[in-house]
C-alpha positions as a Python dict, from the first residue, in 0.01 Angstrom:
ca = {
    (1, 'M'): (0, 0, 0),
    (2, 'L'): (337, 164, -49),
    (3, 'E'): (285, 423, 231),
    (4, 'N'): (414, 185, 488),
    (5, 'I'): (796, 178, 505),
    (6, 'L'): (800, -182, 598),
    (7, 'I'): (679, -301, 269),
    (8, 'Y'): (977, -171, 92),
    (9, 'F'): (1196, -438, 286),
    (10, 'V'): (1004, -684, 40),
    (11, 'V'): (966, -441, -263),
    (12, 'V'): (1335, -342, -292),
    (13, 'P'): (1472, -692, -299),
    (14, 'L'): (1204, -785, -584),
    (15, 'L'): (1322, -464, -775),
    (16, 'M'): (1681, -585, -730),
    (17, 'M'): (1600, -922, -873),
    (18, 'A'): (1435, -762, -1157),
    (19, 'G'): (1733, -522, -1216),
    (20, 'I'): (1972, -832, -1202),
    (21, 'Y'): (1783, -1022, -1449),
    (22, 'L'): (1778, -747, -1697),
    (23, 'S'): (2153, -690, -1647),
    (24, 'R'): (2391, -787, -1927),
    (25, 'S'): (2727, -766, -1771),
    (26, 'R'): (2898, -845, -1443),
    (27, 'A'): (2943, -479, -1396),
    (28, 'Q'): (2565, -410, -1418),
    (29, 'I'): (2497, -692, -1193),
    (30, 'R'): (2748, -563, -915),
    (31, 'A'): (2598, -203, -951),
    (32, 'V'): (2241, -342, -896),
    (33, 'A'): (2336, -565, -607),
    (34, 'V'): (2547, -294, -436),
    (35, 'T'): (2276, -16, -498),
    (36, 'G'): (2006, -229, -367),
    (37, 'S'): (2209, -329, -36),
    (38, 'V'): (2285, 45, 14),
    (39, 'V'): (1900, 116, -30),
    (40, 'L'): (1816, -156, 218),
    (41, 'L'): (2078, -33, 470),
    (42, 'G'): (1950, 304, 442),
    (43, 'L'): (1588, 187, 498),
    (44, 'S'): (1682, -14, 801),
    (45, 'T'): (1871, 285, 942),
    (46, 'W'): (1562, 516, 857),
    (47, 'L'): (1340, 270, 1048),
    (48, 'L'): (1567, 254, 1351),
    (49, 'V'): (1552, 641, 1379),
    (50, 'E'): (1155, 647, 1323),
    (51, 'Y'): (1118, 382, 1576),
    (52, 'L'): (1331, 547, 1846),
    (53, 'G'): (1146, 866, 1777),
    (54, 'L'): (799, 720, 1826),
    (55, 'R'): (904, 531, 2138),
    (56, 'A'): (1058, 862, 2297),
    (57, 'A'): (731, 1037, 2193),
    (58, 'G'): (535, 803, 2433),
    (59, 'E'): (407, 546, 2174),
    (60, 'T'): (319, 215, 2372),
    (61, 'A'): (183, -15, 2121),
    (62, 'P'): (345, -360, 2114),
    (63, 'M'): (411, -333, 1730),
    (64, 'L'): (462, -5, 1541),
    (65, 'F'): (423, 67, 1168),
    (66, 'T'): (139, -189, 1164),
    (67, 'D'): (-73, -234, 848),
    (68, 'T'): (-271, -519, 699),
    (69, 'W'): (-366, -613, 341),
    (70, 'C'): (-608, -907, 290),
    (71, 'W'): (-457, -1202, 81),
    (72, 'F'): (-717, -1497, 134),
    (73, 'S'): (-1032, -1382, 338),
    (74, 'P'): (-1189, -1743, 382),
    (75, 'L'): (-888, -1828, 597),
    (76, 'N'): (-829, -1467, 723),
    (77, 'I'): (-474, -1494, 579),
    (78, 'N'): (-322, -1125, 549),
    (79, 'L'): (7, -948, 469),
    (80, 'A'): (21, -810, 809),
    (81, 'V'): (328, -609, 905),
    (82, 'G'): (470, -452, 1216),
    (83, 'V'): (798, -422, 1404),
    (84, 'D'): (914, -390, 1766),
    (85, 'G'): (1271, -308, 1898),
    (86, 'I'): (1378, -675, 1831),
    (87, 'S'): (1245, -674, 1473),
    (88, 'V'): (1422, -335, 1402),
    (89, 'A'): (1749, -472, 1522),
    (90, 'M'): (1723, -784, 1319),
    (91, 'L'): (1646, -584, 991),
    (92, 'L'): (1931, -354, 1058),
    (93, 'L'): (2155, -684, 1100),
    (94, 'S'): (2024, -838, 796),
    (95, 'S'): (2091, -532, 581),
    (96, 'I'): (2441, -495, 722),
    (97, 'I'): (2527, -851, 615),
    (98, 'V'): (2356, -820, 282),
    (99, 'F'): (2564, -525, 202),
    (100, 'A'): (2896, -689, 323),
    (101, 'G'): (2804, -998, 129),
    (102, 'S'): (2761, -812, -194),
    (103, 'F'): (3116, -701, -194),
    (104, 'A'): (3225, -1055, -53),
    (105, 'S'): (3083, -1217, -371),
    (106, 'W'): (3250, -957, -617),
    (107, 'E'): (3432, -1218, -839),
    (108, 'I'): (3151, -1519, -801),
    (109, 'P'): (3090, -1735, -1112),
    (110, 'Q'): (2758, -1708, -1298),
    (111, 'P'): (2674, -1369, -1084),
    (112, 'K'): (2339, -1330, -1249),
    (113, 'E'): (2201, -1667, -1128),
    (114, 'F'): (2385, -1645, -795),
    (115, 'F'): (2258, -1303, -700),
    (116, 'L'): (1907, -1382, -815),
    (117, 'W'): (1888, -1658, -560),
    (118, 'L'): (2083, -1473, -300),
    (119, 'I'): (1840, -1181, -320),
    (120, 'L'): (1547, -1429, -299),
    (121, 'L'): (1681, -1558, 13),
    (122, 'S'): (1721, -1208, 147),
    (123, 'T'): (1343, -1135, 48),
    (124, 'G'): (1242, -1441, 277),
    (125, 'V'): (1443, -1303, 567),
    (126, 'F'): (1337, -940, 556),
    (127, 'G'): (977, -1052, 498),
    (128, 'F'): (991, -1298, 795),
    (129, 'F'): (1116, -1011, 1030),
    (130, 'I'): (841, -769, 940),
    (131, 'S'): (558, -1014, 948),
    (132, 'I'): (303, -1038, 1244),
    (133, 'D'): (68, -1287, 1056),
    (134, 'L'): (166, -1647, 1132),
    (135, 'F'): (83, -1773, 783),
    (136, 'T'): (275, -1492, 604),
    (137, 'M'): (564, -1533, 841),
    (138, 'F'): (580, -1913, 762),
    (139, 'M'): (556, -1828, 398),
    (140, 'F'): (868, -1597, 404),
    (141, 'Y'): (1045, -1862, 621),
    (142, 'E'): (1010, -2116, 352),
    (143, 'V'): (1132, -1858, 84),
    (144, 'A'): (1435, -1792, 274),
    (145, 'L'): (1506, -2163, 308),
    (146, 'I'): (1439, -2303, -58),
    (147, 'P'): (1722, -2098, -240),
    (148, 'M'): (1990, -2258, 1),
    (149, 'Y'): (1980, -2591, -178),
    (150, 'L'): (2081, -2440, -526),
    (151, 'L'): (2318, -2172, -364),
    (152, 'I'): (2514, -2455, -200),
    (153, 'G'): (2440, -2731, -469),
    (154, 'V'): (2558, -2508, -761),
    (155, 'W'): (2811, -2255, -610),
    (156, 'G'): (2928, -2458, -317),
    (157, 'S'): (3250, -2668, -258),
    (158, 'G'): (3345, -3009, -130),
    (159, 'K'): (3055, -3247, -47),
    (160, 'K'): (2817, -2960, -186),
    (161, 'N'): (2535, -3206, -321),
    (162, 'Y'): (2520, -3411, -7),
    (163, 'S'): (2549, -3096, 224),
    (164, 'A'): (2267, -2917, 23),
    (165, 'M'): (2021, -3233, 33),
    (166, 'K'): (2096, -3274, 416),
    (167, 'L'): (2030, -2922, 485),
    (168, 'T'): (1715, -2914, 273),
    (169, 'L'): (1577, -3237, 415),
    (170, 'M'): (1645, -3140, 796),
    (171, 'L'): (1500, -2795, 755),
    (172, 'M'): (1201, -2922, 570),
    (173, 'G'): (1159, -3169, 841),
    (174, 'G'): (1159, -2886, 1099),
    (175, 'S'): (925, -2688, 890),
    (176, 'A'): (678, -2981, 914),
    (177, 'F'): (660, -2963, 1292),
    (178, 'L'): (642, -2602, 1280),
    (179, 'M'): (341, -2598, 1032),
    (180, 'L'): (157, -2833, 1263),
    (181, 'G'): (194, -2600, 1551),
    (182, 'L'): (99, -2294, 1358),
    (183, 'I'): (-214, -2450, 1227),
    (184, 'G'): (-296, -2567, 1578),
    (185, 'I'): (-254, -2219, 1700),
    (186, 'Y'): (-481, -2093, 1433),
    (187, 'Y'): (-775, -2330, 1505),
    (188, 'Q'): (-745, -2243, 1874),
    (189, 'S'): (-726, -1883, 1822),
    (190, 'A'): (-1090, -1788, 1821),
    (191, 'N'): (-1191, -1628, 2154),
    (192, 'A'): (-1544, -1639, 2278),
    (193, 'G'): (-1674, -1744, 1936),
    (194, 'G'): (-1497, -1489, 1746),
    (195, 'A'): (-1325, -1551, 1410),
    (196, 'H'): (-987, -1736, 1379),
    (197, 'T'): (-692, -1543, 1312),
    (198, 'W'): (-317, -1576, 1228),
    (199, 'N'): (-234, -1241, 1375),
    (200, 'I'): (30, -1275, 1640),
    (201, 'V'): (-51, -962, 1841),
    (202, 'E'): (-439, -1044, 1836),
    (203, 'I'): (-369, -1393, 1953),
    (204, 'A'): (-141, -1262, 2238),
    (205, 'Q'): (-380, -997, 2336),
    (206, 'S'): (-697, -1216, 2323),
    (207, 'G'): (-562, -1456, 2567),
    (208, 'C'): (-722, -1735, 2367),
    (209, 'L'): (-443, -1984, 2455),
    (210, 'D'): (-443, -1900, 2824),
    (211, 'N'): (-535, -2203, 3036),
    (212, 'N'): (-574, -2394, 2716),
    (213, 'N'): (-413, -2744, 2731),
    (214, 'W'): (-327, -2759, 2348),
    (215, 'Q'): (-52, -2506, 2414),
    (216, 'Y'): (143, -2792, 2586),
    (217, 'L'): (149, -2949, 2236),
    (218, 'F'): (191, -2648, 2034),
    (219, 'F'): (487, -2518, 2221),
    (220, 'P'): (707, -2825, 2166),
    (221, 'L'): (618, -2818, 1800),
    (222, 'T'): (696, -2467, 1733),
    (223, 'F'): (1002, -2450, 1939),
    (224, 'V'): (1148, -2779, 1774),
    (225, 'G'): (1025, -2631, 1433),
    (226, 'F'): (1246, -2326, 1470),
    (227, 'G'): (1500, -2489, 1705),
    (228, 'V'): (1616, -2703, 1400),
    (229, 'L'): (1708, -2384, 1225),
    (230, 'G'): (1870, -2242, 1541),
    (231, 'A'): (2094, -2575, 1533),
    (232, 'M'): (1976, -2706, 1870),
    (233, 'F'): (2089, -3025, 1968),
    (234, 'P'): (2046, -3308, 1852),
    (235, 'F'): (1901, -3139, 1510),
    (236, 'H'): (2217, -2943, 1441),
    (237, 'T'): (2414, -3192, 1201),
    (238, 'W'): (2288, -2999, 889),
    (239, 'S'): (2477, -2692, 1005),
    (240, 'P'): (2847, -2771, 1000),
    (241, 'D'): (2803, -2954, 663),
    (242, 'G'): (2609, -2667, 509),
    (243, 'H'): (2837, -2410, 643),
    (244, 'A'): (3140, -2588, 504),
    (245, 'S'): (2994, -2632, 154),
    (246, 'A'): (2842, -2315, 107),
    (247, 'P'): (3015, -2016, -109),
    (248, 'T'): (3117, -1712, 123),
    (249, 'A'): (2830, -1478, 80),
    (250, 'V'): (2576, -1765, 158),
    (251, 'S'): (2766, -1874, 463),
    (252, 'M'): (2769, -1506, 583),
    (253, 'L'): (2376, -1496, 520),
    (254, 'H'): (2326, -1848, 651),
    (255, 'A'): (2507, -1819, 971),
    (256, 'G'): (2461, -1439, 1020),
    (257, 'V'): (2103, -1398, 952),
    (258, 'L'): (1922, -1727, 838),
    (259, 'M'): (2005, -1906, 1176),
    (260, 'K'): (1865, -1589, 1366),
    (261, 'L'): (1508, -1686, 1219),
    (262, 'G'): (1537, -1989, 1462),
    (263, 'G'): (1598, -1789, 1765),
    (264, 'Y'): (1367, -1499, 1660),
    (265, 'G'): (1085, -1747, 1580),
    (266, 'C'): (1125, -1930, 1908),
    (267, 'F'): (1088, -1600, 2098),
    (268, 'R'): (821, -1448, 1873),
    (269, 'V'): (590, -1747, 1842),
    (270, 'A'): (663, -2018, 2113),
    (271, 'I'): (742, -1789, 2406),
    (272, 'Y'): (536, -1484, 2302),
    (273, 'L'): (207, -1683, 2247),
    (274, 'M'): (254, -1976, 2497),
    (275, 'P'): (422, -1841, 2812),
    (276, 'Q'): (246, -2095, 3029),
    (277, 'A'): (368, -2378, 2852),
    (278, 'A'): (706, -2205, 2809),
    (279, 'N'): (728, -2170, 3199),
    (280, 'E'): (647, -2543, 3255),
    (281, 'L'): (852, -2716, 2958),
    (282, 'A'): (1145, -2480, 2924),
    (283, 'W'): (1359, -2724, 3138),
    (284, 'I'): (1346, -2995, 2870),
    (285, 'F'): (1471, -2750, 2609),
    (286, 'L'): (1728, -2603, 2837),
    (287, 'I'): (1894, -2951, 2867),
    (288, 'L'): (1923, -2952, 2492),
    (289, 'T'): (2032, -2627, 2427),
    (290, 'G'): (2283, -2655, 2719),
    (291, 'I'): (2437, -2944, 2540),
    (292, 'S'): (2443, -2729, 2213),
    (293, 'V'): (2656, -2487, 2387),
    (294, 'V'): (2920, -2713, 2532),
    (295, 'Y'): (2912, -2981, 2248),
    (296, 'G'): (2940, -2729, 1982),
    (297, 'A'): (3262, -2563, 2141),
    (298, 'F'): (3434, -2895, 2204),
    (299, 'S'): (3355, -3006, 1857),
    (300, 'A'): (3522, -2691, 1712),
    (301, 'C'): (3838, -2774, 1904),
    (302, 'V'): (3911, -3091, 1701),
    (303, 'Q'): (3838, -2973, 1363),
    (304, 'T'): (4099, -2871, 1116),
    (305, 'D'): (3886, -2720, 840),
    (306, 'L'): (3847, -2329, 910),
    (307, 'K'): (3485, -2362, 795),
    (308, 'Y'): (3409, -2640, 1003),
    (309, 'I'): (3565, -2473, 1295),
    (310, 'N'): (3335, -2170, 1270),
    (311, 'A'): (3035, -2384, 1187),
    (312, 'Y'): (3065, -2579, 1513),
    (313, 'S'): (3128, -2239, 1685),
    (314, 'S'): (2798, -2119, 1552),
    (315, 'V'): (2628, -2427, 1687),
    (316, 'S'): (2761, -2324, 2027),
    (317, 'H'): (2669, -1952, 1994),
    (318, 'C'): (2329, -2010, 1861),
    (319, 'G'): (2271, -2262, 2131),
    (320, 'L'): (2350, -1990, 2380),
    (321, 'V'): (2065, -1767, 2215),
    (322, 'L'): (1800, -2047, 2267),
    (323, 'F'): (1942, -2121, 2613),
    (324, 'A'): (1914, -1748, 2720),
    (325, 'I'): (1552, -1722, 2573),
    (326, 'L'): (1454, -2024, 2791),
    (327, 'M'): (1567, -1853, 3107),
    (328, 'L'): (1243, -1638, 3078),
    (329, 'N'): (1377, -1324, 3253),
    (330, 'T'): (1440, -987, 3109),
    (331, 'T'): (1820, -982, 3155),
    (332, 'A'): (1893, -1308, 3007),
    (333, 'M'): (1636, -1263, 2711),
    (334, 'T'): (1801, -911, 2632),
    (335, 'G'): (2134, -1093, 2636),
    (336, 'A'): (1986, -1351, 2375),
    (337, 'I'): (1886, -1073, 2150),
    (338, 'M'): (2232, -910, 2184),
    (339, 'Q'): (2397, -1229, 2119),
    (340, 'M'): (2177, -1292, 1794),
    (341, 'L'): (2327, -943, 1667),
    (342, 'S'): (2675, -1025, 1798),
    (343, 'H'): (2696, -1360, 1655),
    (344, 'G'): (2555, -1265, 1324),
    (345, 'L'): (2805, -990, 1267),
    (346, 'M'): (3124, -1183, 1386),
    (347, 'T'): (3036, -1502, 1224),
    (348, 'A'): (2965, -1318, 898),
    (349, 'L'): (3306, -1163, 944),
    (350, 'F'): (3478, -1504, 1019),
    (351, 'F'): (3318, -1651, 690),
    (352, 'A'): (3403, -1356, 466),
    (353, 'L'): (3750, -1388, 585),
    (354, 'I'): (3777, -1745, 536),
    (355, 'G'): (3639, -1714, 187),
    (356, 'M'): (3901, -1474, 122),
    (357, 'I'): (4192, -1673, 254),
    (358, 'Y'): (4051, -2004, 73),
    (359, 'G'): (4039, -1788, -249),
    (360, 'R'): (4409, -1734, -220),
    (361, 'T'): (4558, -2052, -63),
    (362, 'H'): (4295, -2287, -224),
    (363, 'T'): (4282, -2476, 111),
    (364, 'R'): (4092, -2431, 442),
    (365, 'D'): (4296, -2700, 629),
    (366, 'I'): (4495, -2510, 902),
    (367, 'R'): (4755, -2795, 895),
    (368, 'L'): (4851, -2658, 542),
    (369, 'M'): (4881, -2305, 631),
    (370, 'G'): (5116, -2080, 840),
    (371, 'G'): (5268, -1732, 886),
    (372, 'L'): (4995, -1558, 702),
    (373, 'M'): (5053, -1270, 906),
    (374, 'K'): (5363, -1183, 714),
    (375, 'I'): (5191, -1236, 361),
    (376, 'M'): (4852, -1088, 413),
    (377, 'P'): (4851, -858, 728),
    (378, 'F'): (4515, -690, 677),
    (379, 'L'): (4313, -1015, 637),
    (380, 'A'): (4533, -1154, 928),
    (381, 'V'): (4448, -870, 1170),
    (382, 'C'): (4091, -884, 1087),
    (383, 'Y'): (4078, -1254, 1175),
    (384, 'V'): (4256, -1166, 1510),
    (385, 'I'): (3971, -918, 1585),
    (386, 'A'): (3688, -1169, 1486),
    (387, 'G'): (3858, -1430, 1715),
    (388, 'L'): (3877, -1192, 1997),
    (389, 'A'): (3514, -1101, 1957),
    (390, 'S'): (3414, -1482, 1959),
    (391, 'L'): (3599, -1543, 2272),
    (392, 'G'): (3447, -1253, 2450),
    (393, 'L'): (3718, -983, 2479),
    (394, 'P'): (3577, -646, 2653),
    (395, 'G'): (3500, -387, 2416),
    (396, 'L'): (3359, -616, 2128),
    (397, 'S'): (3029, -754, 2095),
    (398, 'G'): (3085, -1105, 2233),
    (399, 'F'): (3160, -965, 2567),
    (400, 'V'): (2849, -762, 2634),
    (401, 'S'): (2619, -1020, 2481),
    (402, 'E'): (2755, -1323, 2676),
    (403, 'M'): (2802, -1151, 3013),
    (404, 'T'): (2440, -1035, 2995),
    (405, 'I'): (2324, -1391, 2943),
    (406, 'F'): (2517, -1552, 3220),
    (407, 'V'): (2427, -1275, 3470),
    (408, 'G'): (2055, -1320, 3375),
    (409, 'S'): (2071, -1703, 3375),
    (410, 'F'): (2224, -1688, 3725),
    (411, 'E'): (1941, -1495, 3852),
    (412, 'H'): (1770, -1813, 3899),
    (413, 'T'): (1834, -1941, 4243),
    (414, 'D'): (1764, -2309, 4182),
    (415, 'T'): (2030, -2559, 4154),
    (416, 'F'): (1907, -2690, 3803),
    (417, 'H'): (1932, -2348, 3627),
    (418, 'R'): (2254, -2244, 3807),
    (419, 'A'): (2442, -2583, 3720),
    (420, 'F'): (2344, -2541, 3351),
    (421, 'T'): (2460, -2173, 3365),
    (422, 'I'): (2776, -2291, 3513),
    (423, 'A'): (2818, -2561, 3240),
    (424, 'A'): (2735, -2293, 2976),
    (425, 'C'): (2993, -2054, 3097),
    (426, 'S'): (3274, -2329, 3038),
    (427, 'S'): (3218, -2265, 2670),
    (428, 'I'): (3397, -1923, 2713),
    (429, 'V'): (3735, -2129, 2813),
    (430, 'I'): (3665, -2371, 2530),
    (431, 'T'): (3613, -2110, 2293),
    (432, 'A'): (3928, -1943, 2385),
    (433, 'V'): (4118, -2279, 2323),
    (434, 'Y'): (4011, -2313, 1962),
    (435, 'I'): (4035, -1958, 1865),
    (436, 'L'): (4388, -1920, 1998),
    (437, 'R'): (4473, -2253, 1851),
    (438, 'V'): (4375, -2143, 1490),
    (439, 'V'): (4521, -1792, 1527),
    (440, 'G'): (4850, -1931, 1636),
    (441, 'K'): (4863, -2205, 1363),
    (442, 'L'): (4719, -1995, 1076),
    (443, 'L'): (4871, -1666, 1106),
    (444, 'F'): (5198, -1700, 1311),
    (445, 'G'): (5513, -1918, 1288),
    (446, 'P'): (5703, -2006, 983),
    (447, 'V'): (5522, -1990, 632),
    (448, 'Y'): (5415, -2351, 566),
    (449, 'D'): (5408, -2314, 182),
    (450, 'E'): (5661, -2112, 3),
    (451, 'H'): (5401, -2048, -279),
    (452, 'H'): (5199, -1844, -23),
    (453, 'L'): (5458, -1593, -41),
    (454, 'T'): (5344, -1469, -378),
    (455, 'L'): (4990, -1429, -252),
    (456, 'T'): (4836, -1069, -230),
    (457, 'D'): (4660, -907, 56),
    (458, 'A'): (4296, -784, 56),
    (459, 'T'): (4132, -590, -239),
    (460, 'W'): (3946, -270, -182),
    (461, 'W'): (3595, -439, -195),
    (462, 'E'): (3717, -717, 51),
    (463, 'R'): (3845, -437, 288),
    (464, 'L'): (3500, -252, 266),
    (465, 'S'): (3328, -569, 352),
    (466, 'T'): (3540, -674, 641),
    (467, 'I'): (3578, -302, 775),
    (468, 'T'): (3203, -252, 789),
    (469, 'L'): (3151, -569, 1000),
    (470, 'I'): (3439, -486, 1229),
    (471, 'I'): (3292, -146, 1298),
    (472, 'C'): (2953, -285, 1400),
    (473, 'V'): (3110, -543, 1625),
    (474, 'A'): (3286, -273, 1793),
    (475, 'A'): (2981, -69, 1812),
    (476, 'I'): (2776, -322, 2000),
    (477, 'G'): (3074, -381, 2237),
    (478, 'C'): (3143, -16, 2319),
    (479, 'F'): (2777, 108, 2314),
    (480, 'P'): (2565, -177, 2455),
    (481, 'N'): (2311, 51, 2642),
    (482, 'F'): (2188, 172, 2309),
    (483, 'F'): (2095, -173, 2185),
    (484, 'S'): (1946, -292, 2511),
    (485, 'D'): (1732, 16, 2521),
    (486, 'L'): (1627, -65, 2185),
    (487, 'I'): (1481, -392, 2273),
    (488, 'K'): (1378, -354, 2618),
    (489, 'F'): (1027, -221, 2568),
    (490, 'T'): (918, -552, 2421),
    (491, 'F'): (985, -716, 2759),
    (492, 'S'): (795, -465, 2944),
    (493, 'S'): (481, -539, 2741),
    (494, 'E'): (173, -656, 2926),
    (495, 'I'): (187, -971, 2696),
    (496, 'F'): (481, -1092, 2882),
    (497, 'A'): (329, -1068, 3236),
    (498, 'A'): (230, -1445, 3207),
    (499, 'I'): (601, -1528, 3205),
    (500, 'G'): (666, -1339, 3515),
    (501, 'L'): (958, -1156, 3360),
    (502, 'N'): (1158, -948, 3609),
}
């Protein structure tokens, strides 16, 4: 079983949890968390190299490193794993943010309990991205969601109990829609009298859902189920409250990785398995996601809490991911995947910096801060870089991902798609408004509180966390072809022929 590299993405976090449980001091807990995160980062890098090597050698299978272990034979439930370029990219993103989050949580109270729940969340995330069995994918999806309640409710701040409960109830409501859709897909998966299957590749290749009217029910169920986690309007309201109350590392994983499960799930399940329904029903969700993009950006403009500003920014940017996926062409969907990577890194950087600033000033209200560039120049410069990435400065990740989305979206020649593309483009201007407003108020001008003059700049572990994320943001912006080449094979697959990708 351990011969497949993918299974280690679940085994290593479980070993980390065992090591943390047996640790007797904060130093030991830190050592286990950092060592485990380094191993995961090494695994994801190794997987990237091996994957690229196999593709270069001419391997054309939709999924690589596939393997299956039977769990429950009466319902044909298996631990089935496999990855394509998109999965590899998401695993790399997750490992980078887990690594950075380990250092961002260096001084967290009750570290043993905190890291146990945080690593359990990470286990669910990694398991989700390697799964090609719908049942197993759903199981890991729930494993990733459940720890959020305790991580926010115990280690959060502000209205933490309200936020934790709201997040849990809304995401579980989305899970109910998702479960109905997945069960329906399973019972329609038998082809020509064959056995039912949960395997995504087998369902797609068999064509059992082609010309099947049930897919017009399953597509909305699965897209809404995953779309709730992707903060799709009007199901987005859990996200700002959850972000604002969560501790730093949880916010990083929550916005940087967990919300990407929504976009990845919409792509991998709703679009991948039901392309005909996607073609005919996409316009409905394009309206909702278009609203998310503009509404999230406008909402960020009127916030005064740093976390709420970044949370509504995440609603806008994640809405752009779903918006691009629904355009159903190669350029826009490539941009969607790059936007998932870009937003994951820059929003993790934002939340890390906000946590570090809050830990010193004990406030997130931009009206009560000012002149921090003089006091903590390293953190201030990092915040400016994160802001420039968010508003799409060339050379950083936000520019290449958003431009790819808008160019791909404008390939549609009809008025409906182009009108919504133009509306989505307006979010760039709105983003510049709230980013520059915050940077000007927070970092420049006179020092608001004289007590802030005694504050210190970033520690070595904080610098390591932020520099790691900044390097990754710059890497996507400077070398976009590497990442687009990584994921482009997925869209050339025969499975997407029914969408008519061009």
